[in-house]
C-alpha positions as CSV (number, residue, x, y, z in Angstrom):
1,X,100.6,135.4,101.6
2,X,101.5,138.4,103.7
3,X,104.0,140.7,102.0
4,X,106.8,142.4,103.9
5,X,106.7,146.3,103.8
6,X,107.6,147.9,100.5
7,X,107.5,144.7,98.5
8,X,105.1,143.2,96.0
9,X,103.6,145.4,93.2
10,X,104.3,149.1,93.7
11,X,103.2,151.5,91.0
12,X,105.3,154.4,89.8
13,X,102.4,156.7,89.3
14,X,102.0,158.9,86.3
15,X,101.2,162.5,87.0
16,X,98.1,163.5,84.9
17,X,98.0,167.0,83.3
18,X,95.3,169.1,81.7
19,X,96.1,172.3,79.9
20,X,99.6,172.5,81.4
21,X,98.5,172.0,85.0
22,X,98.4,168.9,87.3
23,X,95.0,167.3,87.1
24,X,94.3,166.3,90.7
25,X,90.9,164.9,89.7
26,X,92.6,162.5,87.3
27,X,95.3,161.7,89.9
28,X,92.6,160.8,92.4
29,X,91.0,158.5,89.8
30,X,94.3,156.8,89.1
31,X,94.9,156.2,92.8
32,X,91.4,154.8,93.2
33,X,92.0,152.5,90.2
34,X,95.2,151.3,91.8
35,X,93.6,150.6,95.2
36,X,90.7,148.7,93.5
37,X,93.3,146.6,91.6
38,X,95.0,145.5,94.8
39,X,98.3,147.5,94.5
40,X,100.8,147.0,97.3
41,X,102.3,150.5,97.3
42,X,102.3,153.8,95.4
43,X,105.2,156.0,94.3
44,X,104.3,159.6,93.4
45,X,106.7,161.9,91.5
46,X,109.3,159.4,90.4
47,X,110.5,159.4,86.8
48,X,107.1,158.2,85.6
49,X,105.5,161.1,87.5
50,X,107.6,163.6,85.5
51,X,109.4,164.9,88.6
52,X,112.0,166.8,86.5
53,X,109.3,169.2,85.2
54,X,107.3,169.7,88.4
55,X,108.1,172.7,90.5
56,X,108.5,172.4,94.3
57,X,104.9,173.3,95.1
58,X,103.5,170.9,92.5
59,X,105.9,168.1,93.6
60,X,104.7,168.3,97.2
61,X,101.0,168.8,96.2
62,X,101.1,165.6,94.2
63,X,102.6,163.7,97.1
64,X,100.1,165.1,99.6
65,X,97.2,164.3,97.2
66,X,98.3,160.6,96.9
67,X,98.8,160.3,100.7
68,X,95.3,161.8,101.3
69,X,93.7,159.4,98.7
70,X,95.6,156.3,99.9
71,X,94.4,157.0,103.5
72,X,96.9,154.5,104.9
73,X,95.5,151.6,102.9
74,X,98.9,151.1,101.1
75,X,102.3,152.7,101.7
76,X,103.1,155.9,99.8
77,X,106.7,156.1,98.8
78,X,107.6,159.7,97.9
79,X,110.1,160.4,95.2
80,X,112.5,162.8,96.8
81,X,115.7,162.3,94.8
82,X,117.7,165.0,93.1
83,X,121.2,165.6,91.8
84,X,121.5,168.3,94.5
85,X,121.9,167.0,98.0
86,X,120.4,170.2,99.3
87,X,117.3,169.8,97.2
88,X,116.9,166.1,98.0
89,X,117.1,166.9,101.7
90,X,114.4,169.6,101.4
91,X,112.0,167.3,99.5
92,X,112.7,164.4,102.0
93,X,112.0,166.7,105.0
94,X,108.7,168.0,103.4
95,X,107.6,164.5,102.5
96,X,108.4,163.2,106.0
97,X,106.3,165.9,107.4
98,X,103.5,165.3,104.9
99,X,103.1,161.7,106.1
100,X,104.9,159.7,103.4
101,X,105.7,156.2,104.5
102,X,109.1,156.0,102.8
103,X,111.3,157.9,100.3
104,X,112.6,156.8,96.9
105,X,115.9,158.5,96.2
106,X,117.5,158.2,92.8
107,X,121.3,158.4,92.3
108,X,122.3,162.0,91.5
109,X,122.2,162.5,87.7
110,X,124.2,164.6,85.3
111,X,126.9,165.7,87.8
112,X,128.2,162.0,88.2
113,X,129.6,162.0,91.7
114,X,132.2,159.5,92.8
115,X,131.1,156.5,94.8
116,X,132.3,158.2,98.0
117,X,130.2,161.2,97.0
118,X,127.2,158.9,96.5
119,X,127.7,157.4,99.9
120,X,127.8,160.9,101.5
121,X,124.7,162.0,99.6
122,X,122.6,159.1,100.7
123,X,124.0,159.2,104.2
124,X,122.9,162.8,104.5
125,X,119.4,161.8,103.5
126,X,119.4,158.8,105.9
127,X,120.3,161.1,108.7
128,X,117.5,163.5,107.9
129,X,114.7,161.0,108.5
130,X,114.0,157.8,110.3
131,X,111.5,156.6,107.7
132,X,112.6,153.9,105.2
133,X,114.7,155.0,102.3
134,X,114.6,153.1,99.0
135,X,117.7,153.6,96.9
136,X,117.2,153.8,93.2
137,X,120.0,152.8,90.8
138,X,119.3,153.5,87.2
139,X,122.6,154.1,85.3
140,X,120.9,154.5,82.0
141,X,119.4,157.8,83.1
142,X,121.9,158.9,85.7
143,X,125.2,157.9,84.1
144,X,126.3,156.2,87.3
145,X,125.5,153.0,89.2
146,X,125.2,152.8,93.0
147,X,127.9,150.2,93.7
148,X,127.2,147.1,95.7
149,X,129.9,148.4,98.1
150,X,128.1,151.7,98.7
151,X,124.7,149.9,99.2
152,X,126.5,147.6,101.8
153,X,128.0,150.5,103.6
154,X,124.7,152.3,103.8
155,X,122.9,149.2,104.9
156,X,125.4,148.5,107.6
157,X,125.2,152.1,109.0
158,X,121.5,152.8,108.6
159,X,118.8,150.3,109.6
160,X,116.2,152.2,107.5
161,X,118.2,152.0,104.3
162,X,117.3,148.4,103.5
163,X,115.7,148.5,100.0
164,X,116.9,149.2,96.4
165,X,115.1,149.7,93.2
166,X,117.4,148.1,90.7
167,X,117.0,149.3,87.1
168,X,120.4,148.6,85.6
169,X,119.0,145.8,83.4
170,X,121.1,143.0,84.9
171,X,119.9,139.9,86.7
172,X,123.5,139.3,87.8
173,X,123.3,142.6,89.8
174,X,120.5,141.1,92.0
175,X,122.7,138.2,92.7
176,X,125.6,140.5,93.6
177,X,123.4,142.4,96.1
178,X,122.0,139.3,97.7
179,X,125.4,137.6,97.8
180,X,126.8,140.6,99.7
181,X,123.8,141.3,102.0
182,X,121.4,138.4,101.8
183,X,118.1,139.0,103.5
184,X,119.3,142.3,104.9
185,X,118.6,144.0,101.5
186,X,115.3,144.0,99.7
187,X,115.7,144.3,95.9
188,X,112.8,145.6,93.8
189,X,112.8,145.4,90.0
190,X,112.8,148.7,88.2
191,X,112.2,147.1,84.8
192,X,108.8,145.5,84.1
193,X,110.2,143.1,81.6
194,X,112.8,141.8,84.1
195,X,110.5,141.5,87.1
196,X,110.1,137.8,86.8
197,X,113.8,137.0,86.2
198,X,114.7,139.3,89.2
199,X,112.1,137.5,91.4
200,X,113.6,134.2,90.5
201,X,117.0,135.1,92.0
202,X,115.8,136.8,95.2
203,X,114.0,140.2,94.4
204,X,110.8,140.7,96.3
205,X,108.8,143.0,94.1
206,X,108.7,145.6,91.4
207,X,108.2,149.4,91.2
208,X,106.3,149.2,88.0
209,X,105.3,151.5,85.1
210,X,103.0,149.0,83.4
211,X,101.0,148.5,86.7
212,X,99.6,152.0,86.2
213,X,97.2,150.1,83.9
214,X,97.7,146.4,84.5
215,X,97.8,146.4,88.3
216,X,95.7,143.3,88.8
217,X,97.7,141.2,86.3
218,X,101.1,142.3,87.5
219,X,100.1,141.9,91.1
220,X,99.0,138.3,90.4
221,X,102.3,137.5,88.6
222,X,104.4,138.8,91.5
223,X,102.3,137.0,94.1
224,X,102.6,133.7,92.2
225,X,106.4,134.2,91.8
226,X,106.9,135.0,95.5
227,X,104.9,131.8,96.3
228,X,107.4,129.9,94.0
229,X,104.8,129.2,91.4
230,X,106.9,130.3,88.5
231,X,105.1,128.2,85.9
232,X,101.9,130.2,86.4
233,X,103.7,133.5,86.8
234,X,105.6,132.9,83.5
235,X,102.3,132.6,81.7
236,X,101.3,136.1,82.8
237,X,104.8,137.4,82.1
238,X,104.6,136.1,78.5
239,X,101.2,137.5,77.9
240,X,102.2,141.0,79.2
241,X,105.8,141.0,77.7
242,X,104.8,142.7,74.5
243,X,103.2,145.6,76.4
244,X,106.2,145.7,78.8
245,X,108.4,146.4,75.8
246,X,106.0,148.6,73.9
247,X,105.5,151.0,76.8
248,X,109.1,152.1,76.3
249,X,109.2,152.6,72.5
250,X,109.1,156.3,73.4
251,X,110.4,158.0,76.6
252,X,108.5,157.1,79.8
253,X,105.8,158.1,80.6
254,X,104.6,159.1,77.1
255,X,103.2,155.6,76.2
256,X,101.7,154.7,79.6
257,X,99.8,158.0,79.6
258,X,98.5,157.2,76.2
259,X,97.5,153.7,77.4
260,X,95.8,155.2,80.5
261,X,93.8,157.6,78.4
262,X,92.8,154.9,76.0
263,X,91.5,152.9,78.9
264,X,89.6,155.8,80.3
265,X,91.5,155.9,83.6
266,X,92.7,159.5,83.0
267,X,91.2,162.0,80.6
268,X,94.4,163.3,78.9
269,X,97.7,161.9,77.8
270,X,99.4,165.3,78.1
271,X,103.0,165.4,79.0
272,X,105.3,168.3,79.8
273,X,108.0,169.6,77.4
274,X,110.6,168.5,76.6
275,X,108.5,165.3,76.3
276,X,105.9,165.3,73.6
277,X,103.2,163.1,72.2
278,X,104.0,159.8,70.4
279,X,104.7,159.6,66.7
280,X,101.8,158.3,64.6
281,X,103.7,155.1,63.8
282,X,104.5,154.4,67.5
283,X,101.0,155.2,68.5
284,X,99.7,152.7,66.1
285,X,102.1,150.1,67.4
286,X,101.0,150.7,71.0
287,X,97.3,150.5,69.9
288,X,97.9,147.1,68.3
289,X,99.6,145.7,71.4
290,X,97.0,147.0,73.7
291,X,94.1,145.8,71.5
292,X,95.6,142.3,71.6
293,X,95.4,142.4,75.4
294,X,91.9,143.7,75.4
């Protein structure tokens, strides 16, 4: 089954650190692990990549590293969102020039613009590049939702704004988007535990945290669902569901980094302040769930 561009299993990559600095050796290992596992796309410096605590130079160095390691084998979707339109434009321009295949742009956080402000923000980004733009609606982090109306306006005006990562926790929202735009909009799940339900009502993939480690398993689940074999896909979903939930018992990406270190994919589970290591109790809970999957 041939997937359409920017569908299937796309990993929201963690950014490995060692002693306070980005560990590019570990990042290359993580990308290699993803490619070996059959991933359909990579997202550097999204939330899972700790973009809020990377400076401009680090942000772009991570994107360039992932592009170089991917070598065109899968699309690289650069995280270029910001709550400042000026900053998002700058990161989008640099990522375009660096060779990213697409941009993932989150709704502006903290300053909570109106829906008209949101439309103008994303319109400015769309006019700065002809590469695909994937909208990212995650009201739990941003305090606002990208309305279906704004998505439809952007989709009607810009041919390359045809995807949305939906992380509002609502299957109904997928239905609303598809009811309004049908095949003109590609919906990607932003919640691992909701990927299968989203696929059942018209989503075409996931931008996943769990696939940092379980790339083969999640890839198989998504392919089965897209082939309408939901019975087999559901067996994988149920097996992985405990880890889907446990990876969020502390702020992302703290648990997934601990899981990656445990598996030997990266050497350190270090995160940047204000994030910190897991509590002892939560670390034990994660270990128990991961051991059951071993």
